C-alpha positions in Angstrom: -22.9 -27.9 12.1 -21.4 -25.2 9.9 -23.0 -21.5 9.7 -23.4 -20.2 6.9 -21.7 -16.6 5.8 -25.0 -15.6 5.3 -26.4 -16.2 8.7 -23.3 -15.0 10.4 -23.9 -11.7 8.2 -27.3 -11.4 9.8 -26.0 -12.3 13.0 -23.5 -9.7 12.9 -25.5 -6.9 11.8 -27.8 -7.8 14.7 -25.0 -7.6 17.1 -23.9 -4.3 15.8 -27.1 -2.7 17.1 -25.4 -2.7 20.3 -23.7 0.4 20.8 -20.8 -1.4 23.1 -20.5 -4.6 20.8 -20.3 -1.8 18.1 -17.2 0.0 19.8 -15.6 -2.9 20.8 -15.9 -4.7 17.2 -14.4 -1.5 15.5 -11.5 -1.3 18.0 -10.6 -4.9 16.7 -11.6 -4.6 13.1 -8.1 -3.7 11.8 -6.6 -6.8 13.6 -9.2 -8.9 12.2 -8.6 -7.4 8.5 -4.8 -8.2 8.7 -5.7 -11.7 10.0 -7.6 -12.5 7.4 -5.6 -11.3 4.6 -2.5 -13.0 6.2 -4.7 -16.3 6.0 -6.0 -15.8 3.0 -2.5 -15.4 1.6 -1.0 -18.3 3.2 -3.6 -20.5 1.8 -3.2 -19.2 -1.5 0.6 -20.0 -1.2 -0.5 -23.7 -0.2 1.5 -22.7 2.9 0.8 -24.0 6.5 1.0 -21.9 9.4 4.6 -23.8 10.1 5.9 -23.5 6.5 5.3 -19.7 6.8 6.8 -19.4 10.0 9.8 -20.9 8.6 10.1 -18.8 6.0 9.5 -15.6 8.5 12.0 -16.9 11.1 9.4 -17.2 14.1 7.3 -20.3 15.5 4.2 -21.8 14.2 2.6 -20.4 17.4 3.1 -17.0 16.3 1.7 -17.2 13.1 -1.4 -18.9 14.8 -1.7 -15.5 17.1 -1.3 -13.6 14.3 -3.9 -15.2 12.3 -6.2 -15.0 15.3 -6.7 -11.5 15.1 -5.8 -10.9 18.6 -1.9 -10.6 18.6 -0.9 -7.6 20.4 2.3 -5.2 19.9 2.6 -6.2 16.1 6.0 -4.7 15.0 5.8 -3.3 11.4 9.1 -5.1 10.7 7.5 -8.4 11.9 4.7 -7.5 9.2 7.2 -6.9 6.8 8.9 -10.4 7.1 5.7 -11.4 7.1 4.6 -10.0 4.0 7.7 -10.6 2.2 7.3 -14.5 2.9 3.8 -14.3 1.2 4.8 -12.2 -1.6 3.5 -8.7 -0.5 4.4 -5.8 1.8 2.0 -4.2 4.4 0.5 -0.7 3.6 -0.2 1.2 6.6 -1.7 4.8 6.9 -2.8 7.2 9.3 -6.5 8.4 9.1 -8.7 10.8 11.2 -10.0 9.2 14.4 -13.5 8.4 14.2 -16.1 10.9 16.3 -17.6 9.3 19.1 -21.3 7.7 18.9 
């Protein structure tokens, strides 16, 4: 059974009411955003994880970890290589820390 986007959005909205869940979600939000962008761009280019890995000169499992949103210790140089292979460049900026809830 496939979960509909509407169902997921409603579930997430409900879960975000929990302060502990919200804090963890916000902590990982940027990682998941990067992951979703890489997946979207890779699919638009018609590339498999393996083909993208070959273009980046890394392993398929490395690309899979990046796309999982849980890849720790990402370097800017690695993101640049992935971006170049996809025809994009990463954009990084500093923002003021959010106030504690």
